[in-house]
C-alpha positions, 0 to 999 in steps of 0.5 A, a space after each residue: 304490189 297491187 293495193 288492197 280494195 277492201 278495208 275491212 273483210 270477214 273470210 268464212 272457211 268451212 270445216 272441210 276446207 281445213 282438211 286438205 287431202 285428209 278425210 277427217 279433221 285438220 291437215 296441219 299443211 293446209 292450215 299453215 298455208 291459209 295462216 300465211 294467206 291471212 298474213 299477206 292480207 294483213 301486211 297489205 293493211 286490210 283488217 281481217 275477221 274469220 268465221 269457221 265452220 266445224 264439218 270436218 269434226 262433226 256435222 250437226 244437220 247429219 247427226 240430226 238426221 241419224 236421230 240425234 236431238 237437233 238442238 243437241 247436235 248443233 250445240 255439238 257442232 258449235 264445239 267443233 268450230 271452237 276446236 277449229 278457231 283454236 287451231 287456226 289461232 295457233 297457226 296464225 300466231 306461228 306466223 306472227 299475227 296476233 289473234 283473238 278468238 271470240 265464241 258465241 257460247 260461253 268458253 271463258 277458259 279458251 276464248 273471249 265471249 263474242 262482244 260486237 264493240 270489243 271484236 271491232 277495237 280488235 280489228 282497228 288495233 290490227 289483230 285478227 279476229 276468229 269468231 266461233 260457235 256460229 251465232 250460239 243459237 241451234 238451227 242456224 248455220 255458220 254461213 248465217 253466222 258469217 253474214 251476221 258477223 259481217 254485217 255487225 263489224 262493218 265489213 265491206 265483203 264477205 269471202 266465201 272460201 270453198 273446198 275445190 269449187 271455184 265459184 257458183 255454177 248453174 248446176 253442180 259441177 260435179 254431176 253436170 259436165 256442162 254446168 257453167 259458172 256465174 261471174 257475177 250473180 244477183 242476190 234474188 237469183 241466187 235465191 229464186 234458183 236456190 243456187 248453192 252460194 249459202 243458205 237462204 237466211 245468210 243470203 237474204 241477210 246479205 241482200 238486206 245489207 248490200 253486202 257483197 259476197 265473193 265465192 272462190 276456190 281456197 286452193 287456188 293459189 293466192 286465192 284470199 289475197 287475190 279476192 282482197 285485191 279485187 282481182 277477177 276470182 270466182 263469183 261475185 254475188 250482189 251485182 245488178 246483173 247476172 253473167 255467165 262466164 264466157 271462159 
């Protein structure tokens, strides 16, 4: 079996990735499949942390656009990520992993508070750490939380699992049939062209700390494991030069 290319990784799961074929909420079969993939990564010795979004339950930006106070809407979105984190924790425990959920807002009955050194110690002990509630601050996305936590825990790579999008394209592949995928992509080009990798705050944080990002399709077979093994999958963001796919 190929060895893992990274010792410590952070996986960003969008809330939408947990829906599977459903229109809303959490699909149990999809969640179980994610848990099995994370277990296969842990079985190779790679330390794994996860940041979860909440868009399958509540999207703060959409509620704000509909008239809800932005800060209140964002805090409601943080609560949605806690629901997803607890569901993921349960699925991971069902496949035999030891899990600790840490929240950026205080919900001590269901999750530990986020403490950086404790999170690192959990990882060193072989536990999976699930980070919930984003950064704990409104106006900040869970993409920013993923970049921040990855830098804080010393992750070697940030894995951005997308929902049925297999990388970063030079145009929206759902609207532009001729859109071409990048095999590699530089930070500055992603920022200047406003490509949909992650929000600009998160991308700048990764660039400043030279944290590579792998953007890939979660639904592809063994996608998380392949990314951790260093297989050619999706788009690698952080390369010195950008290169469009020749396939």
